[in-house]
N, C-alpha and C positions, 0 to 999 in steps of 0.2 A: 514624276506623276503630277498632273495638273490638278490643283485644288479649286473647288468652287467657293467663291466668297458669298457669304450669306448676309443679306441686308436685314438686320433685326427689325427695322422699321416696317418691313413688309410681312412679318410673321404674325399669325393670329394672336399669339401670346402678347406681342407688343401692343396690338390694338386693344386687347382686353385690359391690359395694364394701364394704358393711356386713358381708356374710357373710365375706369374706376378712379384714377387720379383726377380726371377732369370733373367728375361728379363731386368728389371730395372738396376740390377747390371751390366749385360753385356753391356747395353747401356752406363752406366756411364763410364766404362773402355774404351770403344771405343771413347767416346767424349773427353777423356783425352789424347788420343794418339796424338803425334805431327802432324800426317798427317790429323787430324780432326780440328786442331786449326790454325787459321790464323796467319801469321807472325806478331810479334810485339804486340800481345795481350795475356793476361793471363786468363786461365780458372781454377778456384779453384775447389777442390773436391766437396765442397758443392754445387757450381753452376752447375757442371756437373751432380751431383745426382739430383738436383732440376729439371734441364732440362729433364733428362731421365725419371724421375717420371712423370713430367707434360706431356711428350709425350706418354708414355705407358698408362697413366691414361686418355689420350685424353682430357687434361684440357686446356692447352694453356697459363697458367701463366708462365711468364719468369723472371728469375733473371738477365739474360743477353740476349742481342739481338742475335738471331740465325744467321742472315745474317752478322752481324758485327764481330762475334767471331768465326764462324765455316767456314771451307772450303766447297767446293762442296761435298766432301766426308762426312764431318760432317753433312751437311744439309741432305744428303741422309740417313744417320743413323737416324736422327730425323724423317724423312718421314717413314722409315721402322718401327720404334718404334710406330709411330702413327697408322700405318696400323695394326700391331700386336695387339696393345691395343684396337683398334676399333673392330676388328673381334673377339678378345679374344684369349688368348694363346691356349686354348683347340681346338678351331675351326681351327686355323692355323696349329696346330700339326696334327690334323686329316686330314686336307687338304693335308699336305705334305705326309702323309701315303698313301692317295688315289692316289696322283700324282706318288708315287713310285710303285704303283700297288700292294701294300700289303693289307692284310685284316685288317680291323679295329676291334680291340678286344671289348669285352663286356665292359671292364673297360673304354676304350676310348669313347665308345658310352655313358656310364654313366656320364663321365665328361662333355660331350657336353650337355647332358640332364640336368645336374645340372646347368651348366653355363647359359643356355638359359631358364631355369625354365619351361621345358615342361614335360608332364606327361607320355610319352611313349618312348620306345626304337625304335619303328618301324619307318623306313624311315630316320634314323639319317644321314646315308651316303648320301642319295639323297638330304636331306636338306642342308648339308654342301656344296655339289656341287652347289646347287642353290644359296646359299648365296655368295659363292665365285664369281660365274659368275655375279650375280646381282651387287655385289660391284664393280667389274671391269667395268661393263657396265655403271653404274652411274658415276664413276670416269672418264671414258673415255669421256663421253659426257660433263661433267663439265670441263675437261681439254681443250677440243676443244673450248667451248664457252669462257672460261677464256682467252685462247690464243688470241682470236680476240681483246681483250682489252689490254692485257699486251704487245703485239707485237707493239703497237703504241708508247710505251715508252721505250722499251728495244730491244736489238739485238735479232733476231729471235731465236737463240739457247738458250740464256738466258731466253727469254720469254717462251720457251717450258718448261724449268726447273721450272720456277716460277708457270706456269699453272698447271703442274702435282702436284707439292707440294701443291698448293692452293686447288686443287680438292680433294686430299687425306685428307687434313686437314679439309676441309668443310664437306665432306660426313661423316667423322669419328667424327664430332662435336668437333674438336680441333682447338682452335683459334690461331694457330701458323701462322706466315707469314715470308717470306724471302725478304721483301722489304727494310729492314734496317732502322736504326734510330728510332726504337720503334714507327713507324708511324702506324702500322697495316694497315687498309684500308681507313684511313682518306683522303688520296689524291684522292680516288675514290668515295667519298660520293655522288656525283651527277651522277655517271655512272650507268645508268639503267641496262645495260646488266650484269655487274659484280655484282651489288646488287641483282638482281633477280636470277642470276645463283647461287650465294652463298646461298641465301635463299632456293632455290629449293633443293640443296644438303643437307643443314642442316635439313630441314623439313623431307625429306625422310630418311636421316640417323638416325633421331631421332624417327621415327615412330616404328621402330623395324622390323627385317627381316621377322618375321612370318606375321606381318600385311601387309607388302608390297606384299608378296607372295599371301596372301589371296585376296588382292585387284586385283592383276593381274589375279588370277584364277577366281574370281567371280566379275564381273564388276558391278553388282547391289548391292546396299547397303543392301537390306533385306536378301541377301544370305551370307553376311559376318558373321563371328563368333561374339559372344557377345564381346569378347576381342577386336576385330578389331573395332567394332562400338564404344566401350567405348574410345579407344585410339584416333580415328579420331575426334570424337565429342569433347572430352576434349581438344585435340590439337587445333582445330579451335577456341574453346571458349577462351582458354588462349591467343592465338595469337591476337584475336580481342580485348580482354580486355586489354592486354598489350599495343597494339598499341594506343588505345584511351587514356589510362592513361598516357603514355609517351608523347603523343602529348599535353595533357592537362598540364603536369608539366614541360616540357622542350621546349626551343625555337629551335626546330628542324623541318625539313620537314616531311611530311606524310611518305615519303619513308624511312627517317631516323628512324621514330618512329616504322614503321613496321619491318625494318631491325633489330633494337635492341630488339624488342619483340621476333623475331625469334632467334636471336643470344643468348639471355639470356636463352634460352631453352637448355643450355649446350654447345653452340658453342664457344662463346668468341671473335668473330670478332667485331670490332667497326669501325664506319665511323665518329663518333664524339668523342671528348675527354671525357671519362667517369669522369675524375677528375673535369670537369666543370659542371656536373649534379647537380641538387638540391638534398637536402636530400630526398625529396618526390620521385623524380625520381630514386634515388639509392634504396629506399625502395621497389618501384615497381619491380625493377630489382632483388632485393633479393628474393622477393616472387616467381618470375618466375624461378629463378635459383634453389631455394629450391625444387620446384615441379619437374623441369627438364624434361627429355625426357620420353621414354616409355620402358617397359620391353623388353629385347632381342634386344635393339638398341645399338648404339655406344655412347649414352649419359649417364648421371648420374642423381642425384637427387633422391627424393623418388619415382618418376615415376608418370605419368599421371593416370594410372589405380588405384594406391594407393590413389591419391587425389580424384578421382571420387568415389571410394568406401566409403571414409570418408564422402564426401558430402551426398551420399545417406543414409549413416548410421545416420547422423545428421537429415536429412529430415524425416527419418522413426520415429524418436522420436516425432516429431511434428505431423505427420500424423497418428501415431499409427498403421502403417502398416509395414509389413516385407519389408526390403530393396529390391528393384528390379530395373531393367532397361531393356527397350526394350522387355517387356513381359517375362522376365526371372528373377528368384529370385537370390539374392546374398547370398551366404552361410555365416554362422557365422564364419567359419574358415577364409574366405577372409577378413571379418571385423576385426577379431582378428589380422591377419597378417598385415593388413594395419595400424592398430593402433600401433602395435609393431614397425614396420619399422619407422613410423613417430616419435614415442617417442625416439627410439634409435638414429635416425638421428638428432633430436633436441638436444639430450644430447651431441652428438659429436660436433655439432656446438657451443653449449654453453660453453663446457669445453675448446675447442680450442680457442674460442674468449677470454675467461678469461685468458688463458695462454699467448696469444699474447699481451693482454692488460698489463699484468705484465711485459713481456719482452720488450715491446715498449710503455712505458708510455707517450711519447711525441706525439704519433699519436692520431688522433681523433677516437672516438669510432666507428662512422659510417664507417670510412675507414677500420678499423680492421674487423668489422662485415661483411662488404661487401667482403673483401678479403677471409675470412674464408668460407662464404657461396659459393663464387665463386669456391673455392677449393673443397668443399664438392660436389657441383653440377657438378664438372669437367667442369666448364664453361671457365674460363680463362679471364674474364673481370676483370679489376683492375682500381683503381683510380690513380695508378702510384706509389704505395708504395713498390711494390715487390722487386725491385733491392736494396732498402735501408734497407731492413729488416736484423736483425742480424742473425748469423748462427743458433742460437737456435730457433728463430722465424721461420726461413725457414724450420727447421726440423719439427716443428709443422705443418706447411702448407703441407709439404711433406706427413706426416702421414695422414692428412685430405684428401688429394688427393687420396691416396692409399685406404682409407676406402670408399671414395665416388665412386671410380671406381668399387671396388669389391662388394660393397653393404653391408649394415649392416647385412642383413640376411645371407649372405655367411660366414661372419666372425663368426656370432653367431652359425651357423650350425656346426662349427668345435668343439663346446663344448657341444652342446645339445645331450643328450642321447636319442636314438630312442627306447629304451626299454620301454614297456608299463607297467603301474602299475595298479593293480586292486583296490588299496586302495582308498576309498572315505570317505570324512568327512562330518559331519552334517553341513548344511549351517546355517549361522547366519547373519542377515542384518547388514550393515554398513551405518551410516548416510552419505549421499553424498550431497555436495552442501550447 
């Protein structure tokens, strides 16, 4: 039988991967420029690479404090990298083509289709326009609300910069801040306006653009697509469960428990010191971070829909019924894909955790595991060990952030041959369990 050789350099997954890598490299070079670095501080190549990767992968893990090490220009570079990473390289590229008044090629539409995991080429240009306007709208509202808080502690012009940066970081589910001193949002743990504004941006940024557009188009729940229903219901369930478990395990307020339940869904902001959390609390955060946000969103993780499909698959085993939800059946291909994503993601986390354990034997296992899961889920929460990691351990975390942002399936699609085979073999049972 003749086999078709697939050139990975011509696959959409390869172009998307190369695009993200290119932006990360460009960001690294810009962050190393003298006009990006504050006087009297040193930024190493590995730390610049780490920061650029964390920004493009909308993670928020930091090896060095952005405010203390970078000038206003450098902070602006980080904000732009976050925006590109959140929207996706292909979406930004297509957006620039549209802005220039040029026609978007079939190949460009195919890249957006692959990046957002949609099934049709129809309406791609209109969809990209809607996403760009939607993003700017949410970020504008978030910046205005954040400004009312930050202007109380900073000069108006500085408060504007902080507010814009914070809104971009929050909507794109990236836990960066430019408050300085590695404080994150701890000084504002009791500020209701900033807490709720940040949660609002994180939740909508993590729902996925297609879901947001569906909600705006069809106000009634029963008219939503199955995907939107699954994403919203799973999101609400995880937020409630996370809030209750964190309140039960940690000595924090209800607002703090809700905030960290939201933030653990790939955002990475914190209003309490994560290093002071109990092992039980850290484990709860790990579970939330591993699930992450939703497909087509600015977040990472295995995704809410994957988690939902797995739950329904397990449920079907006990009920002896075909997996379904909201009077719709769930296909075997969806179940297989969800299982594959979870297995591959778990493998990445396990291998990376082992490597960092070898490279950093003095650190506690829970700290290392938490750091790796945070990197994979593109969250950015940390127990505080990131700045002290060796360059080799930082490289491992960089790779995990990259895989987490692209998604295991995107990387696998670079190598999978799409040629079909008619060969079938006789089945034979295997003893399971």
